[in-house]
C-alpha positions as CSV (number, residue, x, y, z in Angstrom):
1,M,-20.8,6.5,-0.6
2,I,-24.6,7.1,1.1
3,P,-22.7,10.4,3.4
4,V,-21.2,11.4,0.8
5,A,-24.2,11.9,-1.5
6,A,-25.8,13.8,1.4
7,G,-22.8,15.8,2.1
8,L,-22.9,16.8,-1.9
9,G,-26.4,17.2,-1.7
10,V,-26.2,20.1,0.9
11,L,-23.2,21.4,-0.1
12,L,-24.7,22.0,-4.1
13,M,-28.2,23.7,-2.5
14,G,-27.0,25.1,0.7
15,S,-25.1,27.9,-0.6
16,G,-27.2,30.3,-2.4
17,V,-24.0,32.4,-3.4
18,W,-22.2,29.5,-4.9
19,A,-25.3,28.7,-6.7
20,A,-26.0,32.0,-7.8
21,N,-22.3,32.3,-9.3
22,T,-21.8,29.2,-10.8
23,V,-25.1,27.3,-11.7
24,V,-26.0,29.8,-14.2
25,T,-22.5,30.3,-15.6
26,R,-20.8,26.9,-16.1
27,L,-23.2,24.3,-14.5
28,F,-24.1,22.2,-17.2
29,G,-23.2,20.9,-20.3
30,G,-20.0,19.1,-21.3
31,P,-18.2,15.6,-22.0
32,Q,-17.7,13.1,-19.1
33,P,-14.3,11.5,-18.2
34,D,-15.1,8.8,-19.5
35,T,-14.9,10.1,-22.7
36,V,-11.1,10.6,-22.9
37,L,-9.6,8.0,-20.8
38,P,-8.3,4.8,-22.2
39,G,-11.0,1.6,-22.9
40,D,-9.0,-1.3,-21.4
41,A,-8.9,0.8,-17.7
42,A,-9.4,-2.2,-15.4
43,G,-11.3,0.1,-13.0
44,Y,-12.9,3.4,-13.5
45,F,-14.4,6.0,-10.6
46,Q,-15.7,9.6,-11.4
47,V,-17.6,12.6,-9.6
48,D,-20.2,14.4,-11.4
49,L,-20.9,18.1,-9.7
50,K,-22.5,19.3,-13.0
51,P,-25.9,18.6,-12.3
52,S,-29.1,18.7,-14.5
53,G,-31.9,21.0,-13.9
54,A,-33.8,18.2,-12.6
55,Q,-30.8,16.8,-10.3
56,L,-30.9,20.4,-8.7
57,T,-34.7,20.4,-7.9
58,D,-33.8,16.7,-6.4
59,Y,-31.0,18.1,-4.7
60,A,-32.8,21.1,-2.9
61,S,-35.8,19.0,-1.5
62,F,-33.3,16.3,-0.2
63,A,-31.2,18.2,1.4
64,G,-34.4,20.3,3.0
65,K,-35.0,16.8,4.4
66,L,-32.0,15.8,6.2
67,P,-32.0,16.1,9.7
68,D,-30.9,19.6,11.4
69,S,-27.9,18.0,12.8
70,V,-26.2,16.8,9.7
71,K,-27.1,20.2,8.3
72,D,-25.3,22.0,10.7
73,E,-22.4,19.3,10.5
74,L,-22.0,19.6,6.6
75,G,-22.3,23.3,6.4
76,S,-23.2,25.2,3.3
77,D,-21.0,28.1,2.6
78,E,-18.4,25.9,0.8
79,D,-17.8,25.4,-3.1
80,P,-18.3,21.3,-2.9
81,A,-15.6,21.1,-5.3
82,A,-12.8,22.8,-2.9
83,A,-13.0,19.4,-0.5
84,L,-12.1,17.4,-3.1
85,F,-8.5,19.7,-3.3
86,D,-8.0,21.1,0.2
87,E,-6.5,17.5,1.5
88,I,-4.4,17.0,-1.7
89,L,-2.6,20.6,-1.6
90,E,-2.5,20.7,2.7
91,S,-0.3,17.4,2.6
92,S,2.1,18.8,-0.8
93,D,4.9,21.4,-0.5
94,S,2.7,23.0,-3.1
95,D,2.2,27.1,-2.6
96,L,-1.6,26.7,-4.8
97,S,-4.6,28.2,-3.5
98,Y,-7.7,26.6,-4.3
99,E,-9.7,29.8,-4.9
100,D,-6.5,31.5,-7.3
101,D,-4.9,28.9,-8.8
102,I,-8.0,26.3,-9.3
103,E,-11.6,27.6,-9.0
104,P,-10.8,29.6,-12.3
105,W,-10.3,26.7,-14.6
106,L,-12.1,24.0,-12.5
107,G,-14.8,22.0,-14.7
108,K,-16.3,20.4,-11.9
109,R,-16.1,17.0,-13.3
110,F,-13.9,14.2,-12.3
111,G,-12.5,10.9,-13.4
112,F,-10.1,8.1,-12.3
113,A,-8.8,5.1,-14.2
114,A,-6.7,2.3,-12.9
115,M,-4.4,0.9,-16.0
116,G,-3.3,-2.6,-15.0
117,T,0.2,-3.0,-15.1
118,G,1.0,-6.2,-13.9
119,A,0.7,-8.6,-10.5
120,D,2.9,-9.0,-7.4
121,E,2.7,-10.8,-4.4
122,E,-0.4,-8.8,-3.2
123,G,-2.3,-9.0,-6.2
124,P,-2.5,-7.2,-9.2
125,T,-1.1,-4.0,-9.2
126,F,-2.6,-0.4,-11.3
127,E,-1.7,2.9,-12.2
128,P,-3.8,5.7,-11.8
129,V,-5.1,8.4,-14.3
130,V,-6.6,11.4,-13.6
131,A,-9.0,13.4,-15.8
132,I,-10.6,17.0,-14.8
133,A,-12.9,18.4,-16.9
134,V,-11.3,22.3,-17.0
135,T,-13.2,25.4,-18.1
136,D,-10.3,27.4,-19.1
137,E,-6.9,25.4,-20.7
138,G,-4.8,28.2,-20.6
139,A,-5.3,28.8,-16.8
140,A,-5.3,24.9,-15.9
141,D,-1.9,24.5,-18.2
142,E,0.0,27.1,-15.7
143,V,-0.5,25.0,-12.6
144,V,-0.7,21.4,-14.3
145,D,2.8,20.2,-13.6
146,D,2.6,21.5,-9.9
147,L,-0.4,19.8,-9.3
148,A,1.1,16.3,-11.2
149,K,3.9,16.5,-8.6
150,D,1.2,16.8,-5.7
151,F,-0.9,13.9,-7.2
152,S,2.0,11.9,-7.6
153,G,3.9,12.6,-4.6
154,S,7.4,12.7,-6.3
155,E,9.0,14.6,-9.5
156,D,7.9,12.0,-11.6
157,G,4.2,12.9,-11.9
158,A,3.1,14.0,-15.7
159,G,0.6,16.2,-16.3
160,E,-1.1,17.8,-19.5
161,V,-3.9,20.0,-20.4
162,R,-5.9,19.0,-23.9
163,D,-9.5,18.2,-25.1
164,G,-11.3,20.0,-22.5
165,F,-9.4,18.1,-19.4
166,M,-6.5,18.0,-17.5
167,F,-4.5,14.6,-17.2
168,L,-2.4,14.1,-14.1
169,T,-0.8,10.5,-14.2
170,E,2.6,9.4,-12.3
171,S,4.9,9.3,-15.4
172,T,5.6,10.7,-18.9
173,G,5.1,7.3,-20.2
174,T,1.7,6.7,-18.8
175,L,0.7,10.2,-19.9
176,D,1.7,9.4,-23.6
177,D,0.1,5.8,-23.3
178,V,-3.5,7.4,-22.6
179,E,-3.7,9.8,-25.4
180,K,-2.4,6.6,-27.9
181,K,-4.6,3.9,-26.9
182,V,-7.5,6.6,-26.7
183,E,-6.4,7.5,-30.3
184,E,-5.9,3.7,-31.3
185,E,-8.2,1.7,-29.6
186,G,-10.9,4.2,-28.4
187,S,-11.9,5.5,-25.4
188,L,-13.8,4.0,-22.2
189,A,-17.1,5.4,-23.2
190,D,-16.6,3.5,-26.9
191,N,-16.0,-0.2,-24.7
192,E,-19.4,-1.9,-25.4
193,T,-19.1,-3.9,-22.3
194,Y,-18.6,-1.0,-19.9
195,S,-21.4,1.4,-21.6
196,S,-23.6,-2.0,-20.9
197,D,-23.0,-2.4,-17.7
198,M,-23.0,1.1,-16.4
199,A,-26.6,1.5,-18.4
200,G,-29.2,2.7,-16.0
201,V,-27.3,2.3,-13.2
202,S,-25.0,5.7,-13.2
203,D,-28.2,7.9,-14.8
204,D,-28.0,10.9,-13.5
205,S,-25.3,10.0,-10.4
206,L,-23.6,12.2,-8.3
207,A,-20.1,9.9,-8.7
208,A,-20.2,6.4,-10.1
209,M,-17.8,3.2,-10.3
210,W,-16.9,0.5,-12.6
211,Y,-14.2,-2.4,-12.0
212,D,-13.8,-5.3,-14.2
213,L,-12.8,-8.5,-11.9
214,G,-11.8,-10.1,-14.8
215,S,-9.2,-7.9,-15.8
216,A,-7.3,-8.4,-12.0
217,S,-7.4,-12.1,-12.7
218,D,-6.1,-11.8,-16.1
219,L,-3.0,-9.5,-14.2
220,I,-2.5,-12.5,-11.6
221,Q,-2.4,-15.0,-14.1
222,E,0.0,-13.3,-16.6
223,G,2.6,-12.6,-13.3
224,L,2.4,-16.3,-12.5
225,S,2.6,-18.0,-15.7
226,G,5.6,-18.7,-16.9
227,A,7.4,-18.3,-14.2
228,S,8.5,-20.3,-10.5
229,D,5.2,-19.6,-8.2
230,P,6.2,-16.1,-6.0
231,F,4.3,-17.4,-3.3
232,S,5.8,-20.9,-2.8
233,T,8.6,-19.7,-0.9
234,G,9.9,-17.2,1.1
235,Y,10.9,-16.6,5.2
236,D,9.5,-17.6,8.2
237,E,8.6,-16.1,11.4
238,Y,12.0,-17.0,12.5
239,G,14.0,-15.1,9.2
240,D,14.8,-18.9,7.5
241,Y,14.5,-19.4,4.1
242,E,11.2,-21.9,3.0
243,D,9.7,-23.6,0.5
244,Y,6.2,-23.6,1.2
245,S,5.5,-25.2,-2.2
246,D,4.5,-28.3,-0.3
247,Y,2.0,-26.9,2.3
248,G,-1.1,-27.1,-0.2
249,S,-0.1,-22.9,-0.9
250,G,2.2,-22.9,-4.3
251,G,1.1,-22.0,-7.6
252,S,-1.3,-24.7,-8.5
253,S,-4.0,-23.0,-5.8
254,F,-3.4,-19.5,-6.8
255,E,-3.4,-20.4,-10.8
256,D,-7.0,-21.9,-10.0
257,M,-8.1,-18.6,-8.7
258,E,-9.7,-17.5,-12.0
259,F,-12.4,-15.4,-11.6
260,D,-14.6,-12.8,-14.0
261,G,-17.4,-10.3,-13.8
262,R,-17.3,-6.6,-13.3
263,I,-18.9,-4.3,-10.7
264,A,-21.0,-1.0,-11.5
265,A,-22.0,1.2,-9.1
266,A,-23.3,4.7,-8.6
267,V,-24.9,7.4,-6.1
268,S,-27.8,9.2,-6.9
269,V,-30.0,11.9,-4.9
270,D,-33.9,11.3,-5.5
271,A,-36.5,14.1,-3.9
272,D,-36.9,11.5,-1.1
273,Y,-33.7,9.7,-0.6
274,A,-29.9,8.9,-1.5
275,E,-29.2,5.7,-3.2
276,L,-26.3,3.6,-3.2
277,R,-27.0,0.8,-6.6
278,A,-24.0,-1.7,-7.0
279,D,-24.6,-4.3,-9.8
280,L,-22.3,-7.7,-9.9
281,I,-22.5,-9.0,-13.6
282,D,-21.6,-12.4,-15.0
283,F,-19.7,-12.9,-11.8
284,Q,-18.0,-16.1,-12.2
285,M,-15.3,-17.9,-10.3
286,G,-14.0,-21.7,-11.1
287,D,-17.0,-23.5,-11.1
288,F,-19.3,-21.2,-9.3
289,S,-21.5,-18.9,-11.4
290,L,-23.7,-16.2,-10.5
291,G,-26.5,-17.1,-13.4
292,D,-26.9,-20.4,-11.6
293,Y,-28.7,-19.0,-8.9
294,T,-32.5,-19.0,-9.8
295,T,-35.6,-18.6,-7.7
296,E,-39.1,-18.5,-8.6
297,Q,-40.5,-16.6,-5.7
298,T,-39.5,-12.6,-5.2
299,G,-40.4,-9.7,-3.4
300,L,-40.5,-8.7,0.4
301,S,-44.1,-9.1,1.2
302,E,-43.5,-11.4,4.9
303,M,-41.1,-8.1,5.8
304,A,-44.2,-5.8,5.4
305,E,-46.0,-7.8,7.5
306,L,-44.0,-7.3,10.6
307,P,-45.2,-5.5,13.7
308,D,-45.2,-1.9,12.7
309,D,-42.7,-0.8,15.6
310,T,-40.2,-2.6,14.3
311,M,-36.8,-1.2,14.3
312,I,-34.6,-3.8,12.4
313,A,-36.4,-6.4,9.7
314,L,-34.5,-9.1,7.4
315,G,-36.7,-10.2,5.0
316,G,-36.4,-12.7,1.7
317,S,-38.3,-14.5,-0.9
318,G,-37.0,-18.0,-2.3
319,L,-34.3,-18.1,0.3
320,D,-34.8,-21.9,0.6
321,E,-33.8,-22.4,-3.3
322,L,-31.5,-20.1,-3.0
323,S,-29.9,-21.9,0.3
324,E,-30.2,-25.4,-0.9
325,Q,-28.4,-24.1,-4.2
326,S,-25.6,-23.0,-2.3
327,W,-25.7,-25.9,0.0
328,N,-24.9,-28.2,-3.0
329,D,-22.0,-25.9,-4.6
330,M,-20.0,-25.5,-1.2
331,A,-20.6,-29.0,0.2
332,G,-18.7,-30.0,-3.0
333,V,-15.8,-27.7,-1.9
334,M,-16.1,-28.3,1.6
335,P,-17.4,-32.0,2.0
336,E,-16.2,-33.0,5.3
337,E,-17.8,-30.0,7.1
338,F,-20.5,-30.1,5.3
339,D,-21.3,-33.8,6.2
340,E,-20.5,-32.3,9.6
341,A,-22.8,-29.7,9.2
342,E,-25.9,-32.0,7.6
343,S,-25.6,-34.7,10.8
344,A,-26.1,-31.9,13.2
345,L,-28.9,-30.2,11.6
346,Q,-30.3,-33.7,10.9
347,E,-30.5,-34.7,14.6
348,M,-32.4,-31.3,14.8
349,G,-35.3,-32.7,12.6
350,I,-33.8,-30.6,9.7
351,S,-32.7,-32.5,6.4
352,V,-30.5,-30.5,4.0
353,P,-30.6,-29.0,1.8
354,E,-34.4,-30.0,0.4
355,G,-35.4,-29.6,4.0
356,F,-35.1,-25.7,3.8
357,T,-38.3,-24.8,3.0
358,D,-39.6,-26.5,6.5
359,L,-37.4,-23.9,8.5
360,L,-37.3,-20.8,5.9
361,G,-40.8,-21.1,4.1
362,T,-41.1,-19.7,0.3
363,Q,-41.1,-16.0,1.7
364,T,-39.3,-15.1,5.2
365,A,-39.0,-12.2,7.2
366,L,-37.1,-11.6,11.0
367,G,-38.1,-8.2,12.7
368,M,-36.5,-7.1,16.0
369,S,-38.4,-4.0,18.0
370,G,-37.5,-2.3,21.5
371,L,-34.1,-2.7,21.1
372,D,-32.1,-0.2,23.7
373,S,-29.1,0.8,21.9
374,G,-28.3,4.2,19.8
375,L,-26.8,4.6,15.9
376,S,-23.3,3.4,16.3
377,D,-24.3,0.1,17.5
378,P,-28.0,-0.9,16.6
379,F,-27.7,-4.5,17.7
380,E,-26.3,-3.6,21.0
381,G,-29.3,-3.9,23.0
382,F,-30.8,-7.1,20.7
383,D,-30.9,-9.3,24.0
384,S,-33.6,-6.3,25.3
385,G,-36.0,-6.4,22.7
386,S,-39.1,-8.2,21.3
387,V,-38.5,-10.6,18.2
388,Q,-41.3,-12.1,15.3
389,Y,-40.2,-14.9,12.5
390,R,-42.2,-14.9,9.8
391,A,-41.9,-18.1,7.4
392,A,-44.9,-18.5,4.6
393,G,-45.4,-22.1,3.9
394,A,-42.9,-23.4,6.6
395,D,-43.4,-26.8,8.8
396,A,-45.2,-25.1,12.2
397,G,-44.4,-28.7,13.8
398,L,-40.6,-28.8,12.7
399,I,-40.2,-25.0,14.0
400,E,-42.7,-25.8,17.5
401,D,-40.2,-28.5,18.2
402,L,-37.1,-26.4,17.7
403,V,-38.3,-23.2,19.9
404,E,-39.4,-26.0,22.8
405,E,-35.9,-27.4,22.5
406,A,-34.2,-24.2,22.4
407,S,-36.4,-22.8,25.3
408,Q,-35.7,-25.8,27.5
409,G,-33.8,-24.5,31.1
410,S,-34.7,-21.1,30.6
411,Y,-36.5,-19.2,32.9
412,S,-37.8,-16.6,30.5
413,S,-41.4,-17.8,28.7
414,P,-40.8,-19.4,25.5
415,P,-41.5,-17.6,22.0
416,G,-45.0,-18.3,20.9
417,V,-45.8,-20.0,17.7
418,N,-49.0,-19.3,16.1
419,S,-50.3,-18.9,11.8
420,D,-51.1,-16.2,10.1
421,G,-52.8,-17.8,7.0
422,D,-50.1,-20.6,5.7
423,T,-47.4,-18.3,7.8
424,V,-45.5,-19.5,10.7
425,V,-45.5,-16.6,13.1
426,V,-42.8,-17.1,16.0
427,S,-43.6,-13.8,18.5
428,S,-40.8,-13.0,21.7
429,G,-41.7,-10.4,23.6
430,A,-44.6,-7.2,23.4
431,T,-44.6,-6.2,19.8
432,G,-47.1,-3.4,18.1
433,Q,-50.4,-4.4,16.6
434,G,-49.5,-2.4,13.1
435,R,-48.4,-3.2,9.7
436,L,-44.7,-2.2,9.0
437,G,-45.2,-2.2,5.2
438,D,-47.9,1.0,6.2
439,D,-45.2,3.2,7.4
440,P,-44.8,6.2,4.8
441,V,-40.9,5.8,5.4
442,Y,-40.9,2.5,5.2
443,K,-42.5,2.7,1.7
444,Q,-40.3,5.2,0.6
445,V,-36.6,2.9,1.2
446,M,-38.3,-0.6,0.0
447,Q,-40.4,0.7,-2.9
448,G,-39.9,-0.6,-6.0
449,N,-38.2,-4.0,-5.0
450,E,-40.8,-6.4,-6.5
451,N,-37.9,-8.7,-7.8
452,A,-35.9,-8.6,-4.5
453,V,-35.0,-12.2,-3.0
454,F,-33.5,-10.4,0.3
455,G,-33.9,-7.0,2.1
456,M,-33.4,-5.1,5.2
457,Y,-34.6,-2.0,6.7
458,M,-33.4,-0.1,9.8
459,D,-35.9,3.0,11.1
460,L,-33.3,5.3,12.3
461,R,-35.9,7.2,14.3
462,P,-35.8,5.4,17.7
463,F,-32.0,5.0,17.8
464,A,-31.3,8.6,17.2
465,E,-33.6,8.8,19.8
466,S,-31.6,6.6,22.1
467,E,-28.7,8.9,21.9
468,G,-30.5,12.0,22.6
469,E,-30.5,13.7,19.1
470,S,-33.0,16.3,19.5
471,D,-34.0,15.6,15.9
472,S,-34.3,12.0,15.8
473,D,-37.5,12.3,14.1
474,Q,-35.9,13.4,11.1
475,W,-33.7,10.7,10.7
476,G,-36.0,8.5,8.5
477,A,-35.0,5.2,7.7
478,V,-32.2,2.9,5.8
479,G,-33.7,0.0,3.3
480,Y,-31.5,-2.7,1.7
481,A,-32.8,-4.7,-1.3
482,S,-31.2,-7.3,-3.5
483,S,-32.4,-8.9,-6.7
484,L,-31.1,-11.8,-9.1
485,D,-31.8,-11.7,-12.6
486,G,-29.8,-13.9,-14.8
487,E,-26.2,-12.9,-15.1
488,R,-26.7,-9.3,-12.9
489,A,-27.3,-9.2,-9.2
490,T,-28.3,-5.7,-8.1
491,T,-28.6,-4.3,-4.5
492,N,-29.8,-0.8,-3.8
493,I,-29.3,1.0,-0.5
494,R,-31.4,3.9,0.2
495,W,-31.3,6.7,2.8
496,A,-34.9,8.6,3.3
497,P,-34.1,10.9,6.1
498,S,-37.4,12.5,7.0
499,G,-37.1,16.0,8.2
500,E,-39.0,19.5,6.9
């Protein structure tokens, strides 16, 4: 979704002709598709090509910082909405033209709802409903039947234009249900759970998504209840009918697979970076609950202390606490496997799960530099680079023993183990003397992550240079961070290009 945001940003701001003819006349205002789609939708996706004035300023700034090669590849002379229809029209038998039949009425906002219909052997099943904002209902009504057939891929496709939107479904029955449900039960925007989940996630976004995991679980349970287990019988590889219920894959295992929670995600564009934010909310599966995972340690302070030439960095806070909690949960699910793992770790001098702090510390970071690889596979040159590991509050003696044991039989010099205050530092190879946290691009992609428990940073500039990109200094970096806040886990992925 990050490349989608970059592409839309360039298309929105790169074409002076499109902006001059369209932005002022019909870019602003109008309802979102979630106001006309049913509140019991199991999933929802939207694209909003009607940015506010402040967003336009950010898009222009961001597009100007993209690498020259990216700008050339994306182009700048096309209405961004046209790309959304090209594939449908080209793959259909329709004689419709985007310029003549669609562009005159298109409102630039698109919504897609997934309505649960049951479950089969492959899981829950859904029927899609599309809502497209229109500016001229009369013109849209002339082509709605053709578009409905193109959308569904059959003659059963149904569509209508009302309330400022074009609705497309795979059947007339579903089309009728959409309007009835909204009138009687309210729209998705009226759904308090949906609105609460999306608050703060989808503000000023180019694209947003919401999915109700609990609805999917309910569909699975509904499909299994009151019926023989559809997964307990079938044909083996020789074509013979066989009963699998005695092999542990029968109805009971599927009936125990209940889960709950929601996912809310969005792509937005800031003046300096494009961001994908995804939240996992109230997730629970069996005895596992997201809310059970907590740590008093937050922030990515040790990652910022890595050398300034770090190309790939991983870091976290409270990983020792979270690892202990995860170990206890998984040990209850797979006791035999974890007993074997515990014995192996104890032979290495690591007592688990309480001993994770000795190995990871309370703040942890791993940095790699000097990698001889490109953008397509950054980890390809791992063996050629230098590595630094930092663990605040870890057991220096234990780590020294582990390094010594791992280096036995090696012809290369063993990594050095030193201290930086209470932080154990393990270094292999030559690393930079500066501080990663002082890099301006690092600050852009990793800002605002004081509550993060895990993060990742990748400097794209040296990788682009390895691939011979003439604009390698414009590629900037990608930053990733995850945080926990009670029943909500938030992930941010940012790309900050450094072109001018």
